[in-house]
C-alpha positions in Angstrom: -14.6 13.5 10.7 -15.0 17.2 10.2 -12.8 17.4 7.8 -14.3 15.3 5.3 -16.1 17.3 2.7 -18.6 16.8 -0.8 -17.3 15.2 -3.6 -18.0 16.5 -7.1 -20.0 14.5 -9.2 -17.3 14.1 -12.2 -14.7 12.6 -9.9 -13.3 9.5 -11.0 -15.5 9.3 -14.5 -13.4 10.0 -17.2 -10.2 7.8 -18.3 -7.1 9.9 -17.1 -4.4 10.9 -20.2 -1.7 8.8 -18.3 -2.4 5.7 -16.2 0.8 4.9 -14.4 0.2 1.4 -13.4 0.3 0.1 -16.6 3.8 0.7 -16.8 4.8 0.2 -13.7 4.9 -2.5 -10.5 1.6 -1.9 -9.0 -0.3 -3.5 -6.4 -3.9 -3.6 -4.8 -5.3 -4.2 -1.3 -8.4 -6.2 -1.2 -10.6 -4.5 1.8 -12.4 -7.5 2.5 -15.0 -5.7 4.5 -15.2 -2.7 2.8 -18.5 -1.2 2.8 -18.1 1.9 0.8 -16.5 -0.5 -2.3 -17.7 -3.9 -3.1 -15.3 -6.9 -2.9 -16.2 -7.8 -6.3 -15.3 -4.7 -8.0 -12.3 -4.1 -5.7 -11.1 -7.7 -6.8 -12.3 -7.1 -10.5 -9.2 -4.0 -10.6 -7.5 -6.0 -8.2 -6.7 -7.8 -11.6 -4.9 -6.6 -13.5 -2.4 -5.4 -10.9 1.3 -6.8 -10.5 0.5 -7.5 -6.3 -2.8 -8.5 -4.8 -2.7 -8.7 -0.8 -6.7 -9.2 1.0 -7.5 -7.9 4.3 -9.9 -8.2 6.6 -10.4 -4.3 6.6 -12.9 -1.6 6.3 -12.4 0.7 3.5 -9.5 2.8 5.3 -7.0 0.1 6.7 -4.2 2.8 7.4 -7.0 4.3 10.1 -7.6 0.8 11.4 -4.4 -1.1 10.4 -1.8 1.4 10.1 1.1 -1.5 10.7 -0.5 -3.4 7.4 0.0 -0.5 5.6 3.4 0.2 6.4 4.1 -3.7 6.4 2.6 -3.3 3.1 4.8 -0.2 1.8 8.2 -1.9 3.2 8.2 -4.2 1.4 6.9 -2.6 -1.6 10.3 -0.7 -1.5 12.7 -3.5 -1.6 11.6 -3.3 -5.5 12.6 0.8 -6.0 15.5 1.3 -3.6 19.0 0.4 -3.3 19.9 -1.7 -0.1 22.3 0.9 2.3 24.2 -0.6 5.4 22.2 2.0 8.9 19.9 1.1 11.1 21.9 -2.4 12.5 20.6 -3.7 9.3 16.7 -4.1 9.6 14.6 -1.3 8.4 11.4 -2.6 10.9 14.3 -1.5 13.7 13.9 2.0 12.1 10.3 2.3 11.7 9.4 0.2 14.7 12.2 1.1 17.1 12.3 -2.7 17.9 13.4 -5.7 16.0 11.0 -7.3 13.5 10.9 -11.0 12.5 11.9 -10.1 9.4 15.4 -11.2 7.5 15.8 -7.8 6.3 19.9 -6.9 6.3 19.7 -3.5 5.6 17.8 -0.4 5.4 16.5 0.9 1.8 17.3 4.2 0.4 15.9 5.8 -3.0 18.7 5.9 -5.4 
């Protein structure tokens, strides 16, 4: 909490010049226990994305449920990378240090 700072009043207002999510695969996680951003607003924003997840988490799932975030990132990597045989065929093995119940057959590396 000691690292938090006040945010400028203008932050989040206006229209950005480039909106990457319109031109690239996008995912949105609706955090149903979020008390900072209304769930209905999150669902409206999520409707514009290619992929939507609903998690029973608060505003910062990366703090309270990092394993969900890790699993989502690993899943989304399938879209952006090519397969290469390492880590005994299981990316989760490399990340978690133990075999997962995944059907992954290889680790993914940037092309």
